[in-house]
Every structure is written in structure tokens, then in C-alpha cells.
N, C-alpha and C positions, 0 to 999 in steps of 0.2 A: 420571458426569454431566458434561456439557460446560457451561462458563460462561466469560464474558469479563470480565476485570477489568484495571484499570490495573496496570502492572508496571514494574519497573526493568529496562531492557534490559541493564544491566551486571551484574545479579545472577547467581549461579552457574547456576541451572537455565535461566534465560531466555537467558543469553548464548550457550549452545550452540545454541539455536533461531535466534538472530540470525546466528551463524556459519554455520549450514546455509544460511540465505537468502543470505548474502554469497557463500558458495562456489558456490551454484547460479548466481548472477548473474555471477560471474567466468567461468564456462564457457559462458554462454548468448549472449554477443555480444562484440564487440570491446572491449578494455579502455578505449579512449579515449571510449567511449559509455556506460560503466558509471557510473550515478549512485546506486548502492546505498550506503547509509550503514552504517557499522559500529556496534557497540553504543555507543561513546562519542558518536558523532554523533546517534544516536537518543535519547540522554539529554540532549542539548543544549537551549539556549534555544529557545523557541517550538515545542518538540516535546512531544507526548504519545504514549505508547506503551501498547498493550494487548496482553495475551497471552490466548490461548484455552487453557483447561485442560480436560483430560479427567481427571476426579477431581483429583489434585494435580499431574499431569504437563503441562507446557506443550507444546502440539502445533501452535500457530499463533500468528500475531501480525499486527499492523497498527499504523500510527501516523498521526498528523496533524501537519502542520507549518503553523502559522499564518503566512499571508503578508500583507504590508502592503496588498495591494489588496482586502482583504475576503474573499478566498477562503482555502481550506485545501488543502494538498497531501497526498494520500494517499501514504504511504511504506511500504515494506517489508511488504506483505501477503504472507504466506507460510504454508503449511501443510506439515507434515512429510509426506514421500512416503507413509509408512505410514498416514496419516490422510486422504489425498485421496479424493475421490469421495463424501464424506459431507455436502457442502454447507457446510463450515466457512468457506471463503473467502467465500462469499455471506453467511454470518452476520456475518463480520468487516466486510465492506463495508457491509452494512445497519446495523450497529452504529455505524460511523463516520458514516454519513449521518444517522442519527437524532440523534446527539450534535451534529453540526455544524449541522443544521437548527434544533435547540432553542437553539443559541447565536447564531443569526442570521447564520451564515456564508452568503454569497451563493451560493457554488458550491464543489464539490469538484473539484479538478484533479489530474491525474496524468501521469507520464511512464512509458512502458513500451516494450518492444522493438517495432520496426517489423515489418511483415507478413513480410518475408523472414527474420526470426529466429524459427524454428519453436518454440523453447523458450517463447515468449510467446503462442502461439496460444490456449491455454486461458484465460489472463488476459484477453486482448483479447475473447474470446468472452463471458466473464463480464461484463466492463465494458459491452460492447454490450447484453447482456441486461438489465442494471441501468439502462439509459437514458443511459449516457455517450455523448457525441458527439465525434467527432474534431475537433480545433481546431489552431490554430497553436501555436507554442511558448508555454509558460506562464511565469509570473513566475520569473526566475532562470535560464532556459534559453535556449540558442541553437538555431536549426534544426539538425537532425542527421539524416542519412539512415537512421540506425539507431534512431531514436526515433519513437514515436507519442505524441502528446499528446491527452488526452481531458478532457472537462469535463462535469459534471453540475450543472445549475442547480438550486438547492435552493428557490428562491422563484420558480417560473415564473409569468409573467404570464398571467392567465386570458384 
């Protein structure tokens, strides 16, 4: 059975998942444009981290970083390659949006690889399908030709 729960990214079982995400990001684009956080960073202040478990085995993750502008940044959404194609990334993204919306967060924002970085094609396609729109650099980032920035308003005006 698959379920999502708060987790410690530095714990033994989950740290391996975070390391797999970090390793993927290191090979997916140029090092100077890699904004992936390691387990210690994901355990830091203003961060909340969730793991997706298949029974007791962590198979995916995602995090939210609270930003001072009233938004929250989606960080480190990752699903193990053996578990992809099952809709788990969508479940993680929906889980994060539901929590953020309930907490009164105005929008979710994220940074991912730009269109010329093929390793991020599936992620961008998912974010687009979930209603994220491309935007300028988000809080804490500079413009970067290797980055795409996206935003999902959580309290859209009617």
C-alpha cells in the first residue's frame, strides 16, 4: 500500500532516496545551475519533507520550503526509477498543494531544468498538466538559461 508521510531526510532509509535524487540532478544539467538540496539541506529551517512509502519502503519524496513572500517552494520531488509511471509524482505534487492551500500559502513555486535539458521533460510536462505556469525567477534565484521557473496560484481570483 502506498502512503505519504512526513519524514526525516537524514534518516537511514530516506537518505538513500535523497541521494538518488541528488545523483540524478548532478548528471541532468550543468553543475553551476544545480539547485538540488542534500539531506542536511532538506532537514533545515523552513523545510518540510515528505516521503512516499510503498508498504515500508521509501520510493518517492517531495518537500516544501516556506518563503518570506507568502509562497512555498516545491523542492526535491523524486520517484525511484523502478516506481515511475505509477502516478506517484502527481500524488506528491497534489499532496503538497493540498497542504499549502490549507495553510493559506498564496502560491507554490519551483525551479526545474530548462527546455533544452531533456532529463527534466517529464517533470515540466507534469507541472504544466497540474496548472503551473512559467514565470520569472522565484524568490532566492537569479535568471539562469538552464532553469525554468513555474508558479501555481493556490488562491486564484474568481
